[in-house]
Structure formats: structure tokens, C-alpha cells
C-alpha positions as CSV (number, residue, x, y, z in Angstrom):
1,X,0.1,-0.1,0.0
2,X,1.8,3.0,-1.2
3,X,1.9,6.1,0.9
4,X,1.0,9.5,-1.1
5,X,2.4,12.0,1.3
6,X,5.6,10.8,3.1
7,X,5.8,12.5,6.5
8,X,9.5,13.1,8.0
9,X,10.6,10.4,10.5
10,X,11.9,11.1,13.9
11,X,13.7,8.8,16.6
12,X,12.3,8.3,19.9
13,X,15.0,7.5,22.4
14,X,18.3,6.0,21.4
15,X,17.2,2.2,21.3
16,X,16.0,2.1,17.6
17,X,12.3,3.2,17.6
18,X,11.7,5.4,14.6
19,X,8.2,6.9,13.9
20,X,6.5,9.2,11.7
21,X,7.0,12.7,13.1
22,X,3.2,13.2,13.0
23,X,1.3,10.5,15.0
24,X,-2.4,9.9,15.2
25,X,-4.1,9.7,18.8
26,X,-6.9,7.1,18.3
27,X,-8.8,7.9,21.5
28,X,-11.4,10.2,20.0
29,X,-12.5,7.6,17.6
30,X,-14.4,5.6,20.4
31,X,-15.5,8.6,22.4
32,X,-14.0,10.6,25.3
33,X,-14.4,14.1,24.0
34,X,-17.2,13.1,21.4
35,X,-19.4,10.6,20.4
36,X,-17.8,7.3,19.1
37,X,-17.6,6.6,15.4
38,X,-18.7,3.5,13.6
39,X,-16.1,0.9,13.2
40,X,-16.0,1.0,9.4
41,X,-15.5,5.0,9.7
42,X,-12.9,4.5,12.3
43,X,-11.0,2.1,10.2
44,X,-11.2,4.3,7.2
45,X,-9.9,7.3,9.3
46,X,-6.8,5.2,10.5
47,X,-6.2,4.0,7.0
48,X,-6.5,7.4,5.3
49,X,-3.8,8.6,7.9
50,X,-1.7,5.9,7.1
51,X,-2.0,6.6,3.2
52,X,-1.0,10.1,4.0
53,X,2.3,9.2,5.8
54,X,1.2,8.6,9.4
55,X,2.8,5.3,10.7
56,X,2.5,6.0,14.4
57,X,-0.8,5.1,16.2
58,X,-1.5,5.7,19.8
59,X,-4.2,4.0,21.8
60,X,-4.7,2.6,25.5
61,X,-6.6,-0.1,27.1
62,X,-8.7,2.4,28.9
63,X,-10.0,4.0,25.9
64,X,-13.4,2.7,25.4
65,X,-12.4,0.9,27.6
66,X,-10.8,-1.7,25.2
67,X,-13.0,-0.7,22.3
68,X,-10.1,1.6,20.9
69,X,-7.7,-1.1,21.0
70,X,-10.2,-3.4,19.1
71,X,-10.9,-0.7,16.5
72,X,-7.2,-0.2,15.8
73,X,-6.6,-3.9,15.6
74,X,-9.3,-4.0,12.9
75,X,-7.4,-1.3,10.9
76,X,-4.1,-3.0,11.3
77,X,-5.5,-6.1,9.5
78,X,-5.6,-3.7,6.4
79,X,-2.2,-2.3,6.8
80,X,1.4,-3.6,6.3
81,X,2.3,-4.3,10.0
82,X,6.0,-4.0,9.6
83,X,5.4,-0.2,8.5
84,X,3.2,0.5,11.4
85,X,4.4,1.6,14.9
86,X,1.6,0.9,17.5
87,X,1.6,2.4,20.9
88,X,-0.6,1.5,23.7
89,X,-0.8,2.1,27.5
90,X,-1.7,0.2,30.7
91,X,-2.2,1.3,34.2
92,X,-5.6,2.8,34.6
93,X,-8.4,0.5,35.9
94,X,-12.1,1.6,35.8
95,X,-14.7,-0.2,37.9
96,X,-18.3,-0.7,36.7
97,X,-19.3,2.8,38.1
98,X,-16.4,4.3,36.1
99,X,-14.1,5.0,39.0
100,X,-10.5,5.0,38.2
101,X,-7.6,3.5,40.1
102,X,-4.0,3.3,39.2
103,X,-2.0,-0.1,39.2
104,X,1.5,-1.0,38.4
105,X,1.8,-4.3,40.0
106,X,4.1,-6.7,37.8
107,X,1.2,-9.3,37.5
108,X,-1.2,-6.5,36.3
109,X,1.4,-5.3,33.9
110,X,1.8,-8.6,32.3
111,X,-2.0,-9.3,32.1
112,X,-2.6,-6.1,30.5
113,X,0.0,-6.7,27.9
114,X,-1.4,-10.0,27.1
115,X,-4.9,-8.5,26.7
116,X,-3.9,-5.7,24.6
117,X,-1.9,-8.0,22.3
118,X,-5.1,-10.1,21.9
119,X,-7.3,-7.1,21.1
120,X,-4.9,-5.4,18.7
121,X,-4.2,-8.7,17.1
122,X,-0.5,-8.3,17.0
123,X,2.5,-10.3,18.2
124,X,4.2,-7.4,19.8
125,X,3.5,-3.9,20.9
126,X,6.0,-1.4,19.5
127,X,5.9,1.2,22.4
128,X,4.3,0.2,25.7
129,X,3.5,3.0,28.0
130,X,2.6,3.0,31.6
131,X,-0.2,5.4,31.5
132,X,-0.1,6.7,35.0
133,X,2.4,6.0,37.8
134,X,1.3,3.8,40.6
135,X,3.1,5.5,43.7
136,X,2.2,2.5,46.1
137,X,4.8,0.3,44.5
138,X,8.4,1.0,43.5
139,X,8.8,2.0,39.7
140,X,11.5,-0.4,39.6
141,X,9.2,-3.3,40.0
142,X,6.8,-2.2,37.2
143,X,9.7,-1.5,34.9
144,X,11.3,-4.8,35.8
145,X,8.2,-6.6,34.5
146,X,8.2,-4.4,31.5
147,X,11.7,-5.4,30.8
148,X,10.9,-9.1,31.0
149,X,8.3,-8.4,28.3
150,X,10.8,-6.8,26.2
151,X,13.1,-9.8,26.6
152,X,10.2,-12.2,25.6
153,X,9.4,-10.1,22.5
154,X,6.0,-8.9,23.5
155,X,7.1,-5.3,23.9
156,X,9.8,-3.6,21.9
157,X,10.1,-0.3,23.6
158,X,9.1,1.2,26.9
159,X,7.5,4.5,27.6
160,X,6.2,6.5,30.5
161,X,3.2,8.8,30.5
162,X,2.7,11.7,33.2
163,X,5.9,10.7,35.1
164,X,7.9,12.9,37.5
165,X,11.7,13.5,36.7
166,X,12.7,11.2,39.6
167,X,10.4,8.5,38.3
168,X,11.9,8.8,34.8
169,X,15.5,8.6,36.1
170,X,14.7,5.6,38.3
171,X,12.8,3.8,35.4
172,X,15.6,4.4,32.9
173,X,18.1,3.1,35.4
174,X,16.2,-0.5,35.2
175,X,15.4,-0.4,31.3
176,X,15.9,2.5,28.8
177,X,12.8,4.5,28.4
178,X,12.3,5.5,24.8
179,X,9.5,8.0,25.2
180,X,7.8,10.2,27.9
181,X,4.4,11.3,26.9
182,X,3.1,14.5,28.4
183,X,1.2,17.5,27.2
184,X,3.6,20.2,25.7
185,X,1.8,23.0,24.0
186,X,1.4,26.7,23.9
187,X,-0.8,26.5,27.1
188,X,1.2,23.7,28.9
189,X,4.9,24.8,29.3
190,X,5.6,23.3,32.6
191,X,7.8,20.3,31.6
192,X,10.4,22.6,30.0
193,X,12.5,23.4,32.9
194,X,13.3,19.9,34.0
195,X,11.7,17.1,32.1
196,X,12.6,18.2,28.6
197,X,16.2,18.6,29.5
198,X,16.2,15.3,31.5
199,X,14.7,13.4,28.5
200,X,17.3,15.0,26.1
201,X,20.2,14.0,28.4
């Protein structure tokens, strides 16, 4: 499937992950800020983005919940998997009433990874983020389990979302962190003094 408008590539981290400089956040396709779209429309949007040069697609097990990964998995069946970089996330649990809790226990990390692989219909996740940091257990325990998943080939690269500088340093000491996901915009500049220089270093 030829791409009609190539988008520049960029490296995330120094471990070898390369993605399109413009990525596609899939969250809105299954609701959150808007009404969900039909599956066929969502697949068409993802396919169109790929044909315009986007190869980096971001989702999470909590979007939907689960529906977003399933939708992306349907789209991936129509795309050349070796040309697509899939990022998904774990760490936020929602109960039947919609109440959220954060979990980073090793057994939970592994169970979430296995479930995401199944929903996405892939053999590995290119970039697996801890969506929120569980402050009740050492970050070293969570990253230690993610490191095992990398060694097993189920995850290629590890990322953190909404992490403090100390957490990033401690996590990176266990296994290289390839990406940190945080808002950085004209309205949100608070990561500039410490987190951006830390990631660059």
C-alpha cells in the first residue's frame, strides 16, 4: 500500500524506535471528547492517515475501555504491520461505576500486555507506556516486569506517561525509556525547565 504523502521520520529515544513525526491519537474514535464513530468509519480514518504518511498510532486499554484497541486492531489487518508503529498504554483501571484507580503491579502489567496483544491482534507492541504511575509500589518493580516483556519479544520499547523527573530517572536505570508522553503546548509549558532537559540527556 503506497503512501501518497511521506511524513518526516523521527527517532524516539536511542534504542532504535523510529516513527512518523506526526502521529495519530486514536482515543477520539471511540468517544471521550465526542461520540464514538462507527467501526468502518474509524478504520477508514486510520487507513487514510496511514496513506497520508502517518505510521505512528497511539491507543490505550482504558479508551473505550478496550474498544479503541479493538478498532485499531481491525485497521491493522488492512495495513502492512511492518510499516506501522503501535503505541498502547496500561495502568488505569475503571470499575463498573467508572471510578479510576492506578495499578503498576507486575502481575497486572503482564495481564494487561497479554490482553492488549489479543485485542490489537498483533504479536508485539512497538511502544508500551505506563499510562499513570502507581505510587504505592516501586517504579523499579513495574519496569522490571516491562523489561521481561521486552526480553520475551512481546514489547519492543518502553514509555512513561505523566511521570515525574525522579520516576523517569529511576525507571531508565532499570531499562531504557524510549518515550515520555506529556502535554507540551502553547498552554502547557511546565515540562520545559526539568523534564525536557532530562529526556534530552
